[in-house]
C-alpha positions in Angstrom: -165.0 -119.2 -47.1 -164.8 -118.0 -50.6 -165.8 -114.7 -49.7 -162.9 -114.2 -47.6 -160.6 -115.6 -50.3 -161.8 -113.5 -52.9 -163.2 -110.2 -52.2 -163.5 -110.2 -48.0 -159.7 -110.2 -47.6 -157.2 -108.0 -45.5 -155.0 -107.5 -42.4 -157.2 -107.2 -39.6 -154.5 -105.3 -38.0 -154.1 -102.6 -40.2 -156.0 -99.6 -40.9 -156.8 -99.8 -44.6 -160.4 -99.6 -44.9 -160.6 -103.7 -46.5 -158.6 -104.4 -43.1 -160.9 -103.1 -41.0 -163.7 -105.0 -42.6 -161.6 -108.0 -42.2 -161.3 -107.2 -38.4 -164.9 -106.9 -38.0 -165.4 -110.4 -39.7 -162.7 -111.5 -37.3 -164.2 -110.6 -34.2 -167.6 -111.8 -35.2 -166.2 -115.2 -35.5 -164.7 -114.9 -32.3 -167.7 -113.9 -30.8 -169.7 -116.7 -32.9 -167.3 -119.5 -31.6 -166.9 -118.4 -28.1 -170.4 -118.4 -27.9 -171.0 -122.1 -29.2 -168.5 -123.1 -27.1 -169.6 -121.4 -23.6 -166.3 -119.2 -23.6 -165.3 -115.6 -23.7 -164.6 -114.1 -26.8 -161.2 -113.4 -25.2 -160.2 -116.6 -25.0 -160.2 -117.5 -28.5 -156.9 -116.9 -30.1 -156.8 -117.6 -33.7 -153.4 -119.0 -34.8 -151.8 -119.3 -38.3 -151.0 -122.7 -38.1 -150.2 -125.8 -35.9 -146.9 -125.2 -34.8 -148.0 -121.7 -33.5 -151.4 -123.3 -31.6 -148.6 -125.9 -30.3 -146.8 -123.2 -28.7 -149.4 -121.3 -27.5 -150.7 -124.2 -25.4 -147.4 -124.9 -24.1 -146.6 -121.6 -23.2 -149.9 -121.4 -21.5 -149.5 -124.7 -19.5 -146.1 -123.5 -18.4 -147.6 -120.0 -17.2 -150.2 -121.5 -15.5 -147.9 -123.8 -13.7 -145.9 -121.0 -12.7 -142.7 -121.5 -14.3 -139.9 -118.8 -14.0 -138.2 -119.9 -17.4 -137.4 -116.2 -19.5 -136.8 -118.6 -22.6 -140.4 -118.0 -23.9 -143.3 -115.7 -23.7 -146.7 -115.3 -24.0 -147.9 -113.1 -27.2 
């Protein structure tokens, strides 16, 4: 992680050159993780922490269950 905390930092969703490098790094990591666990890269979602991860799981389960409650959304 040291390179990503010191020199390879950036916002992967921005157009700045450092940020575009960060996007490549994140997408490479997504592909590597997907390959290791036998998933599609599009199935790998990175979150900023535990609460966001928990919410994504709950929302995904509710969406699969066909819940029509409009109080939550899938990002």
